[in-house]
C-alpha positions in Angstrom: -9.6 10.6 12.5 -9.4 13.3 15.2 -6.2 13.3 17.3 -5.1 10.1 15.5 -1.8 9.7 13.7 -2.8 8.5 10.2 -1.7 4.8 9.8 1.1 4.2 7.2 -1.4 2.2 5.1 -3.5 5.3 4.5 -1.0 8.1 4.8 -1.2 9.0 1.0 -5.0 9.2 0.8 -7.0 12.3 0.7 -9.4 13.5 3.4 -12.6 12.2 1.7 -11.2 8.7 1.4 -9.9 8.8 5.0 -13.4 9.7 6.2 -14.8 6.7 4.2 -12.3 4.4 5.8 -13.0 5.8 9.3 -16.6 4.5 9.2 -15.2 0.9 8.9 -13.1 1.0 12.1 -14.3 -0.6 15.3 -12.9 1.1 18.5 -11.4 -1.1 21.2 -10.0 0.2 24.5 -7.7 -1.8 26.9 -6.1 -1.0 30.2 -2.3 -1.3 30.9 -1.4 -5.0 31.2 -4.6 -6.2 29.7 -4.4 -8.9 27.0 -5.7 -7.9 23.5 -5.5 -11.4 21.9 -3.6 -14.7 22.3 -1.5 -16.6 19.8 -3.4 -19.3 18.1 -6.8 -17.7 18.5 -8.9 -16.7 15.5 -8.0 -13.3 14.3 -10.5 -10.4 14.4 -8.5 -8.4 11.8 -5.8 -5.8 11.7 -5.3 -3.3 14.5 -4.1 0.3 14.4 -2.9 2.0 17.5 -4.6 5.3 18.1 -3.2 5.9 21.7 -0.8 4.2 23.9 1.7 1.4 23.4 1.2 -2.3 22.6 3.6 -5.2 22.8 3.5 -8.1 20.4 5.2 -11.2 21.8 5.7 -15.0 21.7 5.5 -17.2 24.8 7.5 -20.3 25.5 6.0 -23.4 27.2 7.5 -22.3 30.5 5.9 -18.9 30.3 8.9 -16.8 29.2 8.1 -14.0 26.9 10.0 -12.7 23.8 8.8 -9.3 22.7 8.8 -9.1 18.9 7.9 -5.4 18.7 6.5 -2.5 20.5 3.7 -0.8 18.6 3.1 3.0 18.8 0.3 5.3 17.6 -0.1 5.2 13.8 1.4 1.7 13.5 -0.4 -1.5 12.8 -0.1 -5.1 14.1 -1.6 -8.5 13.3 -1.4 -7.5 9.6 -0.5 -11.0 8.3 -3.8 -12.5 9.4 -5.6 -10.4 6.8 -3.5 -11.7 3.9 -2.2 -15.2 4.8 -4.3 -16.9 7.5 -6.9 -16.0 10.1 -5.1 -17.2 13.2 -3.1 -14.9 15.4 0.7 -15.7 14.9 1.6 -14.1 18.3 0.0 -12.5 21.4 -0.5 -8.9 22.1 -0.9 -7.0 25.4 -1.5 -3.3 26.3 1.7 -1.8 27.8 -0.1 1.4 28.7 -3.8 2.2 28.4 -4.5 1.9 24.7 -7.1 2.9 22.2 -7.2 0.7 19.1 -9.0 0.8 15.7 -9.9 -2.7 14.4 -10.4 -3.3 10.7 -11.8 -6.7 9.8 -10.2 -8.8 7.1 -13.3 -8.4 4.8 -13.2 -4.6 5.1 -9.4 -4.4 4.6 -9.6 -6.5 1.4 -12.5 -4.4 0.2 -10.4 -1.2 0.7 -7.6 -2.7 -1.4 -10.0 -3.3 -4.3 -11.7 0.1 -3.9 -8.5 2.1 -3.4 -5.5 0.4 -5.2 -3.0 2.9 -3.8 -3.5 1.2 -0.5 -1.7 -1.8 -1.9 1.5 0.1 -2.5 1.4 1.4 1.1 0.9 -2.1 2.4 3.9 -3.4 0.4 6.1 -0.6 1.8 4.9 -1.3 5.4 5.4 -5.0 5.1 8.9 -4.5 3.7 9.8 -2.3 6.7 8.4 -4.9 9.1 10.5 -7.6 7.4 13.6 -5.5 7.7 12.9 -5.0 11.4 12.4 -8.8 12.0 15.6 -9.5 10.1 17.6 -7.1 12.2 16.0 -8.5 15.4 17.0 -12.1 14.5 20.5 -10.9 13.7 20.7 -9.1 17.0 19.5 -12.1 19.0 21.9 -14.4 17.2 25.1 -12.4 17.1 25.1 -9.7 19.7 26.1 -10.2 23.4 23.5 -9.3 26.0 25.1 -6.0 26.9 25.2 -5.0 23.3 21.6 -5.9 22.8 20.6 -3.9 25.9 22.6 -0.9 24.7 20.9 -1.0 21.3 17.5 -1.2 22.9 18.2 1.9 25.0 19.2 3.7 21.8 16.2 2.6 19.8 13.7 3.6 22.5 15.5 6.7 23.8 12.9 8.9 25.4 10.4 6.1 25.8 9.5 4.7 29.3 10.7 1.1 29.4 10.6 -1.1 32.4 13.4 -3.5 33.1 11.1 -6.4 32.3 10.2 -5.0 28.9 13.9 -4.5 28.1 14.6 -8.1 29.3 11.8 -9.4 27.1 13.0 -7.6 24.0 16.6 -8.6 24.7 15.7 -12.2 25.3 17.3 -12.3 28.7 16.5 -12.3 32.4 15.4 -9.1 34.3 18.3 -9.6 36.7 20.8 -9.5 33.8 19.2 -6.2 32.6 19.5 -4.7 36.1 23.2 -5.6 36.4 23.9 -4.2 32.9 22.0 -0.9 33.7 23.9 -0.5 36.9 27.2 -1.0 35.1 26.3 1.5 32.4 25.4 4.0 35.2 28.7 3.3 37.0 30.5 4.2 33.8 28.5 7.4 33.4 26.8 6.3 30.3 23.3 6.5 31.7 21.5 7.8 34.7 18.9 5.8 36.6 16.3 8.1 38.0 13.6 6.0 39.7 11.9 4.3 36.7 13.5 6.6 34.1 16.6 5.7 32.1 18.4 8.9 31.0 21.2 8.5 28.4 24.2 10.7 29.4 26.8 9.6 26.8 25.1 8.5 23.6 28.5 7.9 21.9 29.7 5.4 24.4 26.3 3.6 24.3 26.6 3.5 20.5 30.1 2.0 20.8 28.7 -0.7 23.2 25.9 -1.6 20.8 28.2 -2.2 17.8 
């Protein structure tokens, strides 16, 4: 898998097995802002990010988005449709230009039977995803908006995040994020440099996030 961060599902496998798996992937490319799939549609399978960033989100009836997770190279999404049901539980869009590897449900199940060690990797991956969702629910339920924004900045330090994406992850309005960022900047905690958010005082930001 040239120039591709090995997905966590297959990280413990040898080169010969990886070459076998590679033949099963279907490559899909999407431009920034393009929809990959919609909630409720029939799933095509499990996706692995080769390049770029993907957002997985839920939409309310009034069109408001709640980002569930940002997916980076080497990570997977839409996993549950392979093992539980064949309908997408959420929607996914390309945040940047992305290159994806798609593995159908049939091929994924076939790999599990052919290479049992993949099952252990899947359990580890699913456990980590469950932990992430549990933490996300706790944050949305218990933390004030500024605390959530501070935690998001810490989690994605070094990544380019628009105010809209921060708002979607935090479950708030973009205007609220803008005010919070300006307040953080006034306190010398961050620096706003055009579209970049530079953390100047990580300790203060950590204190705000707790």
